[in-house]
mmCIF file of the N, C-alpha and C atoms, coordinates in Angstrom:
data_MODEL
# 
_entry.id   MODEL 
# 
loop_
_atom_site.group_PDB 
_atom_site.id 
_atom_site.type_symbol 
_atom_site.label_atom_id 
_atom_site.label_alt_id 
_atom_site.label_comp_id 
_atom_site.label_asym_id 
_atom_site.label_entity_id 
_atom_site.label_seq_id 
_atom_site.pdbx_PDB_ins_code 
_atom_site.Cartn_x 
_atom_site.Cartn_y 
_atom_site.Cartn_z 
_atom_site.occupancy 
_atom_site.B_iso_or_equiv 
_atom_site.pdbx_formal_charge 
_atom_site.auth_seq_id 
_atom_site.auth_comp_id 
_atom_site.auth_asym_id 
_atom_site.auth_atom_id 
_atom_site.pdbx_PDB_model_num 
ATOM 1   N N  . MET A 1 1  ? 9.239   -0.915  9.414   1.00 0.00 ? 1  MET A N  1 
ATOM 2   C CA . MET A 1 1  ? 8.100   -1.780  9.175   1.00 0.00 ? 1  MET A CA 1 
ATOM 3   C C  . MET A 1 1  ? 6.910   -1.236  9.970   1.00 0.00 ? 1  MET A C  1 
ATOM 4   N N  . LYS A 1 2  ? 5.755   -1.218  9.351   1.00 0.00 ? 2  LYS A N  1 
ATOM 5   C CA . LYS A 1 2  ? 4.547   -0.720  9.997   1.00 0.00 ? 2  LYS A CA 1 
ATOM 6   C C  . LYS A 1 2  ? 4.139   -1.630  11.147  1.00 0.00 ? 2  LYS A C  1 
ATOM 7   N N  . ARG A 1 3  ? 3.427   -1.035  12.114  1.00 0.00 ? 3  ARG A N  1 
ATOM 8   C CA . ARG A 1 3  ? 3.038   -1.771  13.314  1.00 0.00 ? 3  ARG A CA 1 
ATOM 9   C C  . ARG A 1 3  ? 2.202   -3.014  12.989  1.00 0.00 ? 3  ARG A C  1 
ATOM 10  N N  . LYS A 1 4  ? 1.221   -2.874  12.081  1.00 0.00 ? 4  LYS A N  1 
ATOM 11  C CA . LYS A 1 4  ? 0.391   -4.036  11.744  1.00 0.00 ? 4  LYS A CA 1 
ATOM 12  C C  . LYS A 1 4  ? 1.246   -5.146  11.126  1.00 0.00 ? 4  LYS A C  1 
ATOM 13  N N  . ALA A 1 5  ? 2.161   -4.761  10.249  1.00 0.00 ? 5  ALA A N  1 
ATOM 14  C CA . ALA A 1 5  ? 3.011   -5.759  9.603   1.00 0.00 ? 5  ALA A CA 1 
ATOM 15  C C  . ALA A 1 5  ? 3.883   -6.466  10.640  1.00 0.00 ? 5  ALA A C  1 
ATOM 16  N N  . ARG A 1 6  ? 4.450   -5.696  11.581  1.00 0.00 ? 6  ARG A N  1 
ATOM 17  C CA . ARG A 1 6  ? 5.285   -6.284  12.636  1.00 0.00 ? 6  ARG A CA 1 
ATOM 18  C C  . ARG A 1 6  ? 4.459   -7.242  13.484  1.00 0.00 ? 6  ARG A C  1 
ATOM 19  N N  . LYS A 1 7  ? 3.244   -6.809  13.835  1.00 0.00 ? 7  LYS A N  1 
ATOM 20  C CA . LYS A 1 7  ? 2.373   -7.630  14.680  1.00 0.00 ? 7  LYS A CA 1 
ATOM 21  C C  . LYS A 1 7  ? 2.027   -8.936  13.971  1.00 0.00 ? 7  LYS A C  1 
ATOM 22  N N  . LEU A 1 8  ? 1.723   -8.844  12.690  1.00 0.00 ? 8  LEU A N  1 
ATOM 23  C CA . LEU A 1 8  ? 1.371   -10.047 11.936  1.00 0.00 ? 8  LEU A CA 1 
ATOM 24  C C  . LEU A 1 8  ? 2.573   -10.964 11.736  1.00 0.00 ? 8  LEU A C  1 
ATOM 25  N N  . MET A 1 9  ? 3.765   -10.383 11.663  1.00 0.00 ? 9  MET A N  1 
ATOM 26  C CA . MET A 1 9  ? 4.963   -11.190 11.486  1.00 0.00 ? 9  MET A CA 1 
ATOM 27  C C  . MET A 1 9  ? 5.090   -12.183 12.638  1.00 0.00 ? 9  MET A C  1 
ATOM 28  N N  . PHE A 1 10 ? 4.731   -11.741 13.829  1.00 0.00 ? 10 PHE A N  1 
ATOM 29  C CA . PHE A 1 10 ? 4.845   -12.615 14.985  1.00 0.00 ? 10 PHE A CA 1 
ATOM 30  C C  . PHE A 1 10 ? 3.779   -13.711 14.974  1.00 0.00 ? 10 PHE A C  1 
ATOM 31  N N  . ARG A 1 11 ? 2.772   -13.545 14.133  1.00 0.00 ? 11 ARG A N  1 
ATOM 32  C CA . ARG A 1 11 ? 1.776   -14.599 13.959  1.00 0.00 ? 11 ARG A CA 1 
ATOM 33  C C  . ARG A 1 11 ? 2.191   -15.544 12.837  1.00 0.00 ? 11 ARG A C  1 
ATOM 34  N N  . ARG A 1 12 ? 3.415   -15.424 12.385  1.00 0.00 ? 12 ARG A N  1 
ATOM 35  C CA . ARG A 1 12 ? 4.011   -16.263 11.347  1.00 0.00 ? 12 ARG A CA 1 
ATOM 36  C C  . ARG A 1 12 ? 3.481   -15.969 9.943   1.00 0.00 ? 12 ARG A C  1 
ATOM 37  N N  . ASN A 1 13 ? 2.919   -14.780 9.740   1.00 0.00 ? 13 ASN A N  1 
ATOM 38  C CA . ASN A 1 13 ? 2.560   -14.373 8.389   1.00 0.00 ? 13 ASN A CA 1 
ATOM 39  C C  . ASN A 1 13 ? 3.823   -13.892 7.681   1.00 0.00 ? 13 ASN A C  1 
ATOM 40  N N  . TYR A 1 14 ? 3.807   -13.992 6.370   1.00 0.00 ? 14 TYR A N  1 
ATOM 41  C CA . TYR A 1 14 ? 4.962   -13.591 5.586   1.00 0.00 ? 14 TYR A CA 1 
ATOM 42  C C  . TYR A 1 14 ? 5.069   -12.075 5.535   1.00 0.00 ? 14 TYR A C  1 
ATOM 43  N N  . VAL A 1 15 ? 6.232   -11.543 5.861   1.00 0.00 ? 15 VAL A N  1 
ATOM 44  C CA . VAL A 1 15 ? 6.491   -10.111 5.799   1.00 0.00 ? 15 VAL A CA 1 
ATOM 45  C C  . VAL A 1 15 ? 7.736   -9.897  4.950   1.00 0.00 ? 15 VAL A C  1 
ATOM 46  N N  . GLU A 1 16 ? 7.549   -9.220  3.837   1.00 0.00 ? 16 GLU A N  1 
ATOM 47  C CA . GLU A 1 16 ? 8.631   -8.886  2.916   1.00 0.00 ? 16 GLU A CA 1 
ATOM 48  C C  . GLU A 1 16 ? 8.857   -7.380  2.995   1.00 0.00 ? 16 GLU A C  1 
ATOM 49  N N  . PRO A 1 17 ? 10.100  -6.915  3.002   1.00 0.00 ? 17 PRO A N  1 
ATOM 50  C CA . PRO A 1 17 ? 10.312  -5.468  3.008   1.00 0.00 ? 17 PRO A CA 1 
ATOM 51  C C  . PRO A 1 17 ? 9.817   -4.864  1.687   1.00 0.00 ? 17 PRO A C  1 
ATOM 52  N N  . VAL A 1 18 ? 8.806   -3.999  1.763   1.00 0.00 ? 18 VAL A N  1 
ATOM 53  C CA . VAL A 1 18 ? 8.210   -3.370  0.591   1.00 0.00 ? 18 VAL A CA 1 
ATOM 54  C C  . VAL A 1 18 ? 8.578   -1.886  0.606   1.00 0.00 ? 18 VAL A C  1 
ATOM 55  N N  . THR A 1 19 ? 9.136   -1.382  -0.499  1.00 0.00 ? 19 THR A N  1 
ATOM 56  C CA . THR A 1 19 ? 9.517   0.022   -0.552  1.00 0.00 ? 19 THR A CA 1 
ATOM 57  C C  . THR A 1 19 ? 8.693   0.777   -1.588  1.00 0.00 ? 19 THR A C  1 
ATOM 58  N N  . MET A 1 20 ? 8.466   2.046   -1.296  1.00 0.00 ? 20 MET A N  1 
ATOM 59  C CA . MET A 1 20 ? 7.726   2.908   -2.206  1.00 0.00 ? 20 MET A CA 1 
ATOM 60  C C  . MET A 1 20 ? 8.473   3.051   -3.532  1.00 0.00 ? 20 MET A C  1 
ATOM 61  N N  . ALA A 1 21 ? 9.798   3.105   -3.497  1.00 0.00 ? 21 ALA A N  1 
ATOM 62  C CA . ALA A 1 21 ? 10.586  3.268   -4.725  1.00 0.00 ? 21 ALA A CA 1 
ATOM 63  C C  . ALA A 1 21 ? 10.338  2.122   -5.705  1.00 0.00 ? 21 ALA A C  1 
ATOM 64  N N  . VAL A 1 22 ? 10.288  0.905   -5.208  1.00 0.00 ? 22 VAL A N  1 
ATOM 65  C CA . VAL A 1 22 ? 10.047  -0.252  -6.073  1.00 0.00 ? 22 VAL A CA 1 
ATOM 66  C C  . VAL A 1 22 ? 8.617   -0.218  -6.605  1.00 0.00 ? 22 VAL A C  1 
ATOM 67  N N  . LEU A 1 23 ? 7.652   0.129   -5.741  1.00 0.00 ? 23 LEU A N  1 
ATOM 68  C CA . LEU A 1 23 ? 6.264   0.217   -6.188  1.00 0.00 ? 23 LEU A CA 1 
ATOM 69  C C  . LEU A 1 23 ? 6.084   1.315   -7.229  1.00 0.00 ? 23 LEU A C  1 
ATOM 70  N N  . ARG A 1 24 ? 6.793   2.432   -7.076  1.00 0.00 ? 24 ARG A N  1 
ATOM 71  C CA . ARG A 1 24 ? 6.707   3.520   -8.064  1.00 0.00 ? 24 ARG A CA 1 
ATOM 72  C C  . ARG A 1 24 ? 7.133   3.029   -9.437  1.00 0.00 ? 24 ARG A C  1 
ATOM 73  N N  . ARG A 1 25 ? 8.257   2.325   -9.488  1.00 0.00 ? 25 ARG A N  1 
ATOM 74  C CA . ARG A 1 25 ? 8.740   1.806   -10.777 1.00 0.00 ? 25 ARG A CA 1 
ATOM 75  C C  . ARG A 1 25 ? 7.792   0.759   -11.342 1.00 0.00 ? 25 ARG A C  1 
ATOM 76  N N  . ARG A 1 26 ? 7.399   -0.167  -10.503 1.00 0.00 ? 26 ARG A N  1 
ATOM 77  C CA . ARG A 1 26 ? 6.545   -1.255  -10.972 1.00 0.00 ? 26 ARG A CA 1 
ATOM 78  C C  . ARG A 1 26 ? 5.186   -0.744  -11.449 1.00 0.00 ? 26 ARG A C  1 
ATOM 79  N N  . ASP A 1 27 ? 4.581   0.165   -10.677 1.00 0.00 ? 27 ASP A N  1 
ATOM 80  C CA . ASP A 1 27 ? 3.236   0.658   -10.986 1.00 0.00 ? 27 ASP A CA 1 
ATOM 81  C C  . ASP A 1 27 ? 3.256   1.934   -11.828 1.00 0.00 ? 27 ASP A C  1 
ATOM 82  N N  . GLN A 1 28 ? 4.437   2.353   -12.247 1.00 0.00 ? 28 GLN A N  1 
ATOM 83  C CA . GLN A 1 28 ? 4.627   3.506   -13.143 1.00 0.00 ? 28 GLN A CA 1 
ATOM 84  C C  . GLN A 1 28 ? 3.975   4.787   -12.618 1.00 0.00 ? 28 GLN A C  1 
ATOM 85  N N  . ASP A 1 29 ? 4.156   5.056   -11.314 1.00 0.00 ? 29 ASP A N  1 
ATOM 86  C CA . ASP A 1 29 ? 3.646   6.272   -10.658 1.00 0.00 ? 29 ASP A CA 1 
ATOM 87  C C  . ASP A 1 29 ? 2.140   6.465   -10.842 1.00 0.00 ? 29 ASP A C  1 
ATOM 88  N N  . THR A 1 30 ? 1.408   5.362   -10.953 1.00 0.00 ? 30 THR A N  1 
ATOM 89  C CA . THR A 1 30 ? -0.029  5.415   -11.198 1.00 0.00 ? 30 THR A CA 1 
ATOM 90  C C  . THR A 1 30 ? -0.772  4.672   -10.095 1.00 0.00 ? 30 THR A C  1 
ATOM 91  N N  . CYS A 1 31 ? -1.862  5.276   -9.625  1.00 0.00 ? 31 CYS A N  1 
ATOM 92  C CA . CYS A 1 31 ? -2.718  4.629   -8.631  1.00 0.00 ? 31 CYS A CA 1 
ATOM 93  C C  . CYS A 1 31 ? -3.336  3.390   -9.259  1.00 0.00 ? 31 CYS A C  1 
ATOM 94  N N  . ARG A 1 32 ? -3.146  2.247   -8.636  1.00 0.00 ? 32 ARG A N  1 
ATOM 95  C CA . ARG A 1 32 ? -3.677  0.998   -9.185  1.00 0.00 ? 32 ARG A CA 1 
ATOM 96  C C  . ARG A 1 32 ? -5.160  0.815   -8.879  1.00 0.00 ? 32 ARG A C  1 
ATOM 97  N N  . ILE A 1 33 ? -5.755  1.742   -8.127  1.00 0.00 ? 33 ILE A N  1 
ATOM 98  C CA . ILE A 1 33 ? -7.184  1.662   -7.843  1.00 0.00 ? 33 ILE A CA 1 
ATOM 99  C C  . ILE A 1 33 ? -7.973  2.482   -8.866  1.00 0.00 ? 33 ILE A C  1 
ATOM 100 N N  . CYS A 1 34 ? -7.570  3.759   -9.079  1.00 0.00 ? 34 CYS A N  1 
ATOM 101 C CA . CYS A 1 34 ? -8.331  4.622   -9.991  1.00 0.00 ? 34 CYS A CA 1 
ATOM 102 C C  . CYS A 1 34 ? -7.663  4.825   -11.346 1.00 0.00 ? 34 CYS A C  1 
ATOM 103 N N  . GLY A 1 35 ? -6.365  4.513   -11.464 1.00 0.00 ? 35 GLY A N  1 
ATOM 104 C CA . GLY A 1 35 ? -5.664  4.640   -12.734 1.00 0.00 ? 35 GLY A CA 1 
ATOM 105 C C  . GLY A 1 35 ? -5.094  6.016   -13.024 1.00 0.00 ? 35 GLY A C  1 
ATOM 106 N N  . GLU A 1 36 ? -5.243  6.958   -12.089 1.00 0.00 ? 36 GLU A N  1 
ATOM 107 C CA . GLU A 1 36 ? -4.712  8.318   -12.265 1.00 0.00 ? 36 GLU A CA 1 
ATOM 108 C C  . GLU A 1 36 ? -3.293  8.418   -11.705 1.00 0.00 ? 36 GLU A C  1 
ATOM 109 N N  . PRO A 1 37 ? -2.501  9.400   -12.186 1.00 0.00 ? 37 PRO A N  1 
ATOM 110 C CA . PRO A 1 37 ? -1.145  9.589   -11.666 1.00 0.00 ? 37 PRO A CA 1 
ATOM 111 C C  . PRO A 1 37 ? -1.157  9.970   -10.184 1.00 0.00 ? 37 PRO A C  1 
ATOM 112 N N  . VAL A 1 38 ? -0.128  9.538   -9.472  1.00 0.00 ? 38 VAL A N  1 
ATOM 113 C CA . VAL A 1 38 ? 0.028   9.862   -8.048  1.00 0.00 ? 38 VAL A CA 1 
ATOM 114 C C  . VAL A 1 38 ? 0.989   11.036  -7.940  1.00 0.00 ? 38 VAL A C  1 
ATOM 115 N N  . ASP A 1 39 ? 0.678   12.012  -7.087  1.00 0.00 ? 39 ASP A N  1 
ATOM 116 C CA . ASP A 1 39 ? 1.508   13.209  -6.896  1.00 0.00 ? 39 ASP A CA 1 
ATOM 117 C C  . ASP A 1 39 ? 2.439   12.973  -5.701  1.00 0.00 ? 39 ASP A C  1 
ATOM 118 N N  . PHE A 1 40 ? 3.702   12.719  -5.990  1.00 0.00 ? 40 PHE A N  1 
ATOM 119 C CA . PHE A 1 40 ? 4.662   12.392  -4.924  1.00 0.00 ? 40 PHE A CA 1 
ATOM 120 C C  . PHE A 1 40 ? 5.167   13.622  -4.175  1.00 0.00 ? 40 PHE A C  1 
ATOM 121 N N  . SER A 1 41 ? 4.760   14.818  -4.601  1.00 0.00 ? 41 SER A N  1 
ATOM 122 C CA . SER A 1 41 ? 5.119   16.023  -3.856  1.00 0.00 ? 41 SER A CA 1 
ATOM 123 C C  . SER A 1 41 ? 4.140   16.261  -2.707  1.00 0.00 ? 41 SER A C  1 
ATOM 124 N N  . LYS A 1 42 ? 3.019   15.553  -2.715  1.00 0.00 ? 42 LYS A N  1 
ATOM 125 C CA . LYS A 1 42 ? 1.995   15.694  -1.672  1.00 0.00 ? 42 LYS A CA 1 
ATOM 126 C C  . LYS A 1 42 ? 2.258   14.702  -0.544  1.00 0.00 ? 42 LYS A C  1 
ATOM 127 N N  . ARG A 1 43 ? 1.850   15.093  0.651   1.00 0.00 ? 43 ARG A N  1 
ATOM 128 C CA . ARG A 1 43 ? 1.994   14.240  1.836   1.00 0.00 ? 43 ARG A CA 1 
ATOM 129 C C  . ARG A 1 43 ? 0.627   13.983  2.444   1.00 0.00 ? 43 ARG A C  1 
ATOM 130 N N  . GLN A 1 44 ? 0.474   12.862  3.108   1.00 0.00 ? 44 GLN A N  1 
ATOM 131 C CA . GLN A 1 44 ? -0.781  12.548  3.783   1.00 0.00 ? 44 GLN A CA 1 
ATOM 132 C C  . GLN A 1 44 ? -1.065  13.616  4.829   1.00 0.00 ? 44 GLN A C  1 
ATOM 133 N N  . PRO A 1 45 ? -2.274  14.073  4.983   1.00 0.00 ? 45 PRO A N  1 
ATOM 134 C CA . PRO A 1 45 ? -3.543  13.537  4.535   1.00 0.00 ? 45 PRO A CA 1 
ATOM 135 C C  . PRO A 1 45 ? -4.055  14.115  3.215   1.00 0.00 ? 45 PRO A C  1 
ATOM 136 N N  . ASP A 1 46 ? -3.208  14.713  2.393   1.00 0.00 ? 46 ASP A N  1 
ATOM 137 C CA . ASP A 1 46 ? -3.662  15.183  1.081   1.00 0.00 ? 46 ASP A CA 1 
ATOM 138 C C  . ASP A 1 46 ? -4.215  13.995  0.305   1.00 0.00 ? 46 ASP A C  1 
ATOM 139 N N  . PRO A 1 47 ? -5.403  14.098  -0.289  1.00 0.00 ? 47 PRO A N  1 
ATOM 140 C CA . PRO A 1 47 ? -6.019  12.953  -0.965  1.00 0.00 ? 47 PRO A CA 1 
ATOM 141 C C  . PRO A 1 47 ? -5.214  12.414  -2.142  1.00 0.00 ? 47 PRO A C  1 
ATOM 142 N N  . ARG A 1 48 ? -4.323  13.229  -2.721  1.00 0.00 ? 48 ARG A N  1 
ATOM 143 C CA . ARG A 1 48 ? -3.534  12.781  -3.870  1.00 0.00 ? 48 ARG A CA 1 
ATOM 144 C C  . ARG A 1 48 ? -2.185  12.186  -3.478  1.00 0.00 ? 48 ARG A C  1 
ATOM 145 N N  . ALA A 1 49 ? -1.883  12.154  -2.174  1.00 0.00 ? 49 ALA A N  1 
ATOM 146 C CA . ALA A 1 49 ? -0.610  11.620  -1.691  1.00 0.00 ? 49 ALA A CA 1 
ATOM 147 C C  . ALA A 1 49 ? -0.504  10.125  -1.959  1.00 0.00 ? 49 ALA A C  1 
ATOM 148 N N  . ALA A 1 50 ? 0.726   9.648   -2.073  1.00 0.00 ? 50 ALA A N  1 
ATOM 149 C CA . ALA A 1 50 ? 0.988   8.227   -2.340  1.00 0.00 ? 50 ALA A CA 1 
ATOM 150 C C  . ALA A 1 50 ? 0.896   7.401   -1.061  1.00 0.00 ? 50 ALA A C  1 
ATOM 151 N N  . THR A 1 51 ? 0.319   6.213   -1.194  1.00 0.00 ? 51 THR A N  1 
ATOM 152 C CA . THR A 1 51 ? 0.294   5.238   -0.098  1.00 0.00 ? 51 THR A CA 1 
ATOM 153 C C  . THR A 1 51 ? 0.558   3.850   -0.669  1.00 0.00 ? 51 THR A C  1 
ATOM 154 N N  . ILE A 1 52 ? 0.935   2.960   0.214   1.00 0.00 ? 52 ILE A N  1 
ATOM 155 C CA . ILE A 1 52 ? 1.064   1.554   -0.148  1.00 0.00 ? 52 ILE A CA 1 
ATOM 156 C C  . ILE A 1 52 ? -0.234  0.875   0.278   1.00 0.00 ? 52 ILE A C  1 
ATOM 157 N N  . ASP A 1 53 ? -0.956  0.350   -0.699  1.00 0.00 ? 53 ASP A N  1 
ATOM 158 C CA . ASP A 1 53 ? -2.225  -0.314  -0.441  1.00 0.00 ? 53 ASP A CA 1 
ATOM 159 C C  . ASP A 1 53 ? -2.012  -1.823  -0.436  1.00 0.00 ? 53 ASP A C  1 
ATOM 160 N N  . HIS A 1 54 ? -2.622  -2.492  0.525   1.00 0.00 ? 54 HIS A N  1 
ATOM 161 C CA . HIS A 1 54 ? -2.611  -3.956  0.548   1.00 0.00 ? 54 HIS A CA 1 
ATOM 162 C C  . HIS A 1 54 ? -3.860  -4.434  -0.182  1.00 0.00 ? 54 HIS A C  1 
ATOM 163 N N  . VAL A 1 55 ? -3.677  -5.185  -1.242  1.00 0.00 ? 55 VAL A N  1 
ATOM 164 C CA . VAL A 1 55 ? -4.793  -5.686  -2.043  1.00 0.00 ? 55 VAL A CA 1 
ATOM 165 C C  . VAL A 1 55 ? -5.729  -6.480  -1.137  1.00 0.00 ? 55 VAL A C  1 
ATOM 166 N N  . ARG A 1 56 ? -5.186  -7.417  -0.426  1.00 0.00 ? 56 ARG A N  1 
ATOM 167 C CA . ARG A 1 56 ? -5.930  -8.123  0.626   1.00 0.00 ? 56 ARG A CA 1 
ATOM 168 C C  . ARG A 1 56 ? -5.388  -7.584  1.947   1.00 0.00 ? 56 ARG A C  1 
ATOM 169 N N  . ALA A 1 57 ? -6.256  -6.965  2.721   1.00 0.00 ? 57 ALA A N  1 
ATOM 170 C CA . ALA A 1 57 ? -5.851  -6.278  3.950   1.00 0.00 ? 57 ALA A CA 1 
ATOM 171 C C  . ALA A 1 57 ? -5.084  -7.197  4.901   1.00 0.00 ? 57 ALA A C  1 
ATOM 172 N N  . LEU A 1 58 ? -4.138  -6.601  5.623   1.00 0.00 ? 58 LEU A N  1 
ATOM 173 C CA . LEU A 1 58 ? -3.386  -7.347  6.631   1.00 0.00 ? 58 LEU A CA 1 
ATOM 174 C C  . LEU A 1 58 ? -4.329  -7.934  7.671   1.00 0.00 ? 58 LEU A C  1 
ATOM 175 N N  . THR A 1 59 ? -5.365  -7.173  8.007   1.00 0.00 ? 59 THR A N  1 
ATOM 176 C CA . THR A 1 59 ? -6.321  -7.634  9.020   1.00 0.00 ? 59 THR A CA 1 
ATOM 177 C C  . THR A 1 59 ? -7.155  -8.810  8.538   1.00 0.00 ? 59 THR A C  1 
ATOM 178 N N  . ARG A 1 60 ? -7.138  -9.051  7.237   1.00 0.00 ? 60 ARG A N  1 
ATOM 179 C CA . ARG A 1 60 ? -7.881  -10.184 6.671   1.00 0.00 ? 60 ARG A CA 1 
ATOM 180 C C  . ARG A 1 60 ? -6.935  -11.309 6.229   1.00 0.00 ? 60 ARG A C  1 
ATOM 181 N N  . GLY A 1 61 ? -5.708  -11.255 6.743   1.00 0.00 ? 61 GLY A N  1 
ATOM 182 C CA . GLY A 1 61 ? -4.765  -12.331 6.489   1.00 0.00 ? 61 GLY A CA 1 
ATOM 183 C C  . GLY A 1 61 ? -3.863  -12.148 5.288   1.00 0.00 ? 61 GLY A C  1 
ATOM 184 N N  . GLY A 1 62 ? -3.932  -10.983 4.634   1.00 0.00 ? 62 GLY A N  1 
ATOM 185 C CA . GLY A 1 62 ? -3.062  -10.722 3.491   1.00 0.00 ? 62 GLY A CA 1 
ATOM 186 C C  . GLY A 1 62 ? -1.622  -10.543 3.928   1.00 0.00 ? 62 GLY A C  1 
ATOM 187 N N  . PRO A 1 63 ? -0.672  -11.012 3.131   1.00 0.00 ? 63 PRO A N  1 
ATOM 188 C CA . PRO A 1 63 ? 0.737   -10.850 3.490   1.00 0.00 ? 63 PRO A CA 1 
ATOM 189 C C  . PRO A 1 63 ? 1.250   -9.450  3.159   1.00 0.00 ? 63 PRO A C  1 
ATOM 190 N N  . HIS A 1 64 ? 2.263   -9.023  3.858   1.00 0.00 ? 64 HIS A N  1 
ATOM 191 C CA . HIS A 1 64 ? 2.943   -7.765  3.542   1.00 0.00 ? 64 HIS A CA 1 
ATOM 192 C C  . HIS A 1 64 ? 4.054   -8.125  2.557   1.00 0.00 ? 64 HIS A C  1 
ATOM 193 N N  . SER A 1 65 ? 3.713   -8.119  1.268   1.00 0.00 ? 65 SER A N  1 
ATOM 194 C CA . SER A 1 65 ? 4.651   -8.530  0.220   1.00 0.00 ? 65 SER A CA 1 
ATOM 195 C C  . SER A 1 65 ? 4.362   -7.733  -1.044  1.00 0.00 ? 65 SER A C  1 
ATOM 196 N N  . TYR A 1 66 ? 5.299   -7.759  -1.990  1.00 0.00 ? 66 TYR A N  1 
ATOM 197 C CA . TYR A 1 66 ? 5.079   -7.061  -3.264  1.00 0.00 ? 66 TYR A CA 1 
ATOM 198 C C  . TYR A 1 66 ? 3.889   -7.656  -4.012  1.00 0.00 ? 66 TYR A C  1 
ATOM 199 N N  . GLU A 1 67 ? 3.667   -8.925  -3.874  1.00 0.00 ? 67 GLU A N  1 
ATOM 200 C CA . GLU A 1 67 ? 2.550   -9.575  -4.551  1.00 0.00 ? 67 GLU A CA 1 
ATOM 201 C C  . GLU A 1 67 ? 1.203   -9.042  -4.059  1.00 0.00 ? 67 GLU A C  1 
ATOM 202 N N  . ASN A 1 68 ? 1.144   -8.588  -2.806  1.00 0.00 ? 68 ASN A N  1 
ATOM 203 C CA . ASN A 1 68 ? -0.105  -8.137  -2.201  1.00 0.00 ? 68 ASN A CA 1 
ATOM 204 C C  . ASN A 1 68 ? -0.167  -6.620  -2.006  1.00 0.00 ? 68 ASN A C  1 
ATOM 205 N N  . THR A 1 69 ? 0.758   -5.864  -2.577  1.00 0.00 ? 69 THR A N  1 
ATOM 206 C CA . THR A 1 69 ? 0.745   -4.416  -2.414  1.00 0.00 ? 69 THR A CA 1 
ATOM 207 C C  . THR A 1 69 ? 0.675   -3.719  -3.760  1.00 0.00 ? 69 THR A C  1 
ATOM 208 N N  . GLN A 1 70 ? 0.182   -2.484  -3.710  1.00 0.00 ? 70 GLN A N  1 
ATOM 209 C CA . GLN A 1 70 ? 0.099   -1.673  -4.914  1.00 0.00 ? 70 GLN A CA 1 
ATOM 210 C C  . GLN A 1 70 ? 0.160   -0.203  -4.518  1.00 0.00 ? 70 GLN A C  1 
ATOM 211 N N  . LEU A 1 71 ? 0.531   0.630   -5.465  1.00 0.00 ? 71 LEU A N  1 
ATOM 212 C CA . LEU A 1 71 ? 0.566   2.067   -5.267  1.00 0.00 ? 71 LEU A CA 1 
ATOM 213 C C  . LEU A 1 71 ? -0.859  2.606   -5.344  1.00 0.00 ? 71 LEU A C  1 
ATOM 214 N N  . ALA A 1 72 ? -1.217  3.512   -4.426  1.00 0.00 ? 72 ALA A N  1 
ATOM 215 C CA . ALA A 1 72 ? -2.567  4.071   -4.421  1.00 0.00 ? 72 ALA A CA 1 
ATOM 216 C C  . ALA A 1 72 ? -2.551  5.482   -3.855  1.00 0.00 ? 72 ALA A C  1 
ATOM 217 N N  . HIS A 1 73 ? -3.521  6.293   -4.275  1.00 0.00 ? 73 HIS A N  1 
ATOM 218 C CA . HIS A 1 73 ? -3.736  7.597   -3.646  1.00 0.00 ? 73 HIS A CA 1 
ATOM 219 C C  . HIS A 1 73 ? -4.214  7.372   -2.217  1.00 0.00 ? 73 HIS A C  1 
ATOM 220 N N  . TYR A 1 74 ? -3.928  8.316   -1.364  1.00 0.00 ? 74 TYR A N  1 
ATOM 221 C CA . TYR A 1 74 ? -4.415  8.261   0.016   1.00 0.00 ? 74 TYR A CA 1 
ATOM 222 C C  . TYR A 1 74 ? -5.944  8.147   0.026   1.00 0.00 ? 74 TYR A C  1 
ATOM 223 N N  . ARG A 1 75 ? -6.602  8.961   -0.807  1.00 0.00 ? 75 ARG A N  1 
ATOM 224 C CA . ARG A 1 75 ? -8.071  8.963   -0.877  1.00 0.00 ? 75 ARG A CA 1 
ATOM 225 C C  . ARG A 1 75 ? -8.606  7.602   -1.340  1.00 0.00 ? 75 ARG A C  1 
ATOM 226 N N  . CYS A 1 76 ? -8.025  7.076   -2.407  1.00 0.00 ? 76 CYS A N  1 
ATOM 227 C CA . CYS A 1 76 ? -8.489  5.780   -2.952  1.00 0.00 ? 76 CYS A CA 1 
ATOM 228 C C  . CYS A 1 76 ? -8.306  4.661   -1.935  1.00 0.00 ? 76 CYS A C  1 
ATOM 229 N N  . ASN A 1 77 ? -7.165  4.669   -1.258  1.00 0.00 ? 77 ASN A N  1 
ATOM 230 C CA . ASN A 1 77 ? -6.867  3.649   -0.252  1.00 0.00 ? 77 ASN A CA 1 
ATOM 231 C C  . ASN A 1 77 ? -7.858  3.744   0.898   1.00 0.00 ? 77 ASN A C  1 
ATOM 232 N N  . ALA A 1 78 ? -8.143  4.967   1.347   1.00 0.00 ? 78 ALA A N  1 
ATOM 233 C CA . ALA A 1 78 ? -9.072  5.159   2.467   1.00 0.00 ? 78 ALA A CA 1 
ATOM 234 C C  . ALA A 1 78 ? -10.488 4.748   2.087   1.00 0.00 ? 78 ALA A C  1 
ATOM 235 N N  . GLU A 1 79 ? -10.905 5.078   0.861   1.00 0.00 ? 79 GLU A N  1 
ATOM 236 C CA . GLU A 1 79 ? -12.257 4.727   0.423   1.00 0.00 ? 79 GLU A CA 1 
ATOM 237 C C  . GLU A 1 79 ? -12.405 3.218   0.255   1.00 0.00 ? 79 GLU A C  1 
ATOM 238 N N  . LYS A 1 80 ? -11.337 2.565   -0.142  1.00 0.00 ? 80 LYS A N  1 
ATOM 239 C CA . LYS A 1 80 ? -11.371 1.114   -0.316  1.00 0.00 ? 80 LYS A CA 1 
ATOM 240 C C  . LYS A 1 80 ? -11.555 0.427   1.027   1.00 0.00 ? 80 LYS A C  1 
ATOM 241 N N  . GLY A 1 81 ? -10.888 0.952   2.050   1.00 0.00 ? 81 GLY A N  1 
ATOM 242 C CA . GLY A 1 81 ? -10.990 0.356   3.383   1.00 0.00 ? 81 GLY A CA 1 
ATOM 243 C C  . GLY A 1 81 ? -10.287 -0.972  3.477   1.00 0.00 ? 81 GLY A C  1 
ATOM 244 N N  . ALA A 1 82 ? -10.622 -1.756  4.470   1.00 0.00 ? 82 ALA A N  1 
ATOM 245 C CA . ALA A 1 82 ? -9.973  -3.045  4.727   1.00 0.00 ? 82 ALA A CA 1 
ATOM 246 C C  . ALA A 1 82 ? -10.711 -4.151  3.979   1.00 0.00 ? 82 ALA A C  1 
ATOM 247 N N  . CYS A 1 83 ? -10.538 -4.194  2.673   1.00 0.00 ? 83 CYS A N  1 
ATOM 248 C CA . CYS A 1 83 ? -11.197 -5.224  1.842   1.00 0.00 ? 83 CYS A CA 1 
ATOM 249 C C  . CYS A 1 83 ? -10.385 -6.483  1.799   1.00 0.00 ? 83 CYS A C  1 
# 
């Protein structure tokens, strides 16, 4: 579990175990921000690498759950920021 998610869990926010494998199937290997395919052979900080994006940022009270996460390119996620 990521540090932010662990920290928020102690504030009684909902934390669900989210896996990249489930997001890949659900989002069909496509970035939900730009709509382009995600290259799973790439690793961060490559801009085409896969990341788990929180639709509503953890820092803004969003839960760490499948309902609030989506597959995104590293670049798209970084450009979006903590929205």
